[in-house]
C-alpha positions as CSV (number, residue, x, y, z in Angstrom):
1,X,91.9,-30.1,8.4
2,X,89.0,-28.6,10.1
3,X,85.6,-30.4,10.5
4,X,82.4,-28.4,11.0
5,X,78.7,-29.9,11.9
6,X,79.7,-33.3,12.8
7,X,82.3,-33.7,10.0
8,X,79.5,-32.3,7.3
9,X,81.8,-29.8,6.1
10,X,85.6,-30.6,5.9
11,X,87.8,-27.5,5.1
12,X,91.6,-28.5,4.2
13,X,93.5,-25.3,4.3
14,X,96.8,-26.3,3.1
15,X,95.2,-27.9,-0.3
16,X,92.3,-25.2,-0.3
17,X,89.8,-27.7,-0.7
18,X,86.4,-27.9,0.6
19,X,84.1,-31.2,1.3
20,X,80.6,-31.2,2.0
21,X,79.5,-34.4,2.8
22,X,82.4,-36.3,1.5
23,X,82.0,-34.5,-2.0
24,X,84.6,-31.9,-3.0
25,X,82.9,-28.4,-3.8
26,X,84.7,-26.0,-6.4
27,X,85.0,-22.4,-4.8
28,X,85.7,-19.2,-6.7
29,X,89.1,-17.7,-4.6
30,X,86.5,-15.0,-3.4
31,X,84.1,-17.5,-2.3
32,X,87.0,-19.5,-0.2
33,X,88.4,-16.7,1.2
34,X,85.1,-15.7,2.8
35,X,84.4,-19.3,4.1
36,X,87.7,-19.4,5.4
37,X,87.4,-16.1,7.1
38,X,84.2,-17.1,8.5
39,X,85.3,-20.8,9.7
40,X,88.5,-19.1,11.5
41,X,86.4,-17.9,14.3
42,X,82.8,-19.7,14.3
43,X,80.2,-17.5,15.6
44,X,82.2,-14.3,15.2
45,X,79.9,-11.7,13.3
46,X,81.9,-9.7,10.4
47,X,80.5,-6.7,8.8
48,X,80.5,-6.9,4.8
49,X,83.3,-4.1,4.8
50,X,85.5,-6.3,7.3
51,X,84.9,-9.5,4.9
52,X,85.4,-8.1,1.7
53,X,88.7,-6.4,2.8
54,X,89.9,-9.4,4.4
55,X,89.3,-11.4,1.5
56,X,89.8,-9.0,-1.7
57,X,92.1,-6.0,0.4
58,X,91.6,-2.4,1.1
59,X,92.3,-1.6,-2.8
60,X,89.0,-3.5,-3.5
61,X,87.0,-1.0,-5.9
62,X,83.8,-2.8,-5.7
63,X,80.7,-2.9,-3.6
64,X,80.7,-4.4,0.0
65,X,77.3,-5.5,-1.3
66,X,79.0,-8.5,-3.4
67,X,79.9,-10.3,-0.2
68,X,76.1,-11.2,-0.1
69,X,76.0,-12.6,-3.4
70,X,79.1,-14.8,-2.8
71,X,77.5,-16.1,0.5
72,X,74.3,-16.7,-1.5
73,X,76.5,-19.0,-3.8
74,X,78.2,-20.8,-0.9
75,X,75.0,-21.5,0.3
76,X,73.7,-23.2,-3.0
77,X,76.9,-24.9,-3.2
78,X,76.6,-26.3,0.1
79,X,73.1,-27.3,-0.4
80,X,73.4,-28.9,-3.8
81,X,76.2,-31.7,-2.1
82,X,73.7,-32.1,0.9
83,X,71.7,-35.7,1.1
84,X,68.0,-34.7,0.5
85,X,67.1,-36.1,3.6
86,X,69.3,-34.3,5.9
87,X,68.8,-30.7,7.1
88,X,71.3,-28.2,8.2
89,X,70.3,-27.5,11.9
90,X,70.7,-23.6,11.2
91,X,71.8,-21.9,7.8
92,X,75.6,-22.0,7.9
93,X,76.1,-18.4,7.1
94,X,73.3,-15.9,8.1
95,X,73.0,-12.2,8.3
96,X,72.0,-10.7,11.6
97,X,69.7,-7.8,11.3
98,X,71.4,-4.4,11.4
99,X,75.0,-5.9,11.4
100,X,77.3,-5.5,8.1
101,X,76.0,-2.5,6.6
């Protein structure tokens, strides 16, 4: 079990479970894969190509741009579980300019 943000985010890989502020968050398999990849090496920058291939495999026929859509959903789900008075010190997932295309 890995804890991030002082325990605000808990990732239990064996159970494939994510908690935000103690509340379990339901993730799709793709959302789970993206979060697990990003959490494996905090601070590492991945291109969209790297992430989608890591999560869906090289045989994936869709657009790499779907990564942005899944990340948007992850952000929304994490914010929905956050107490209204608490703010993240920084967005948990960001897209550095010029990286990932």
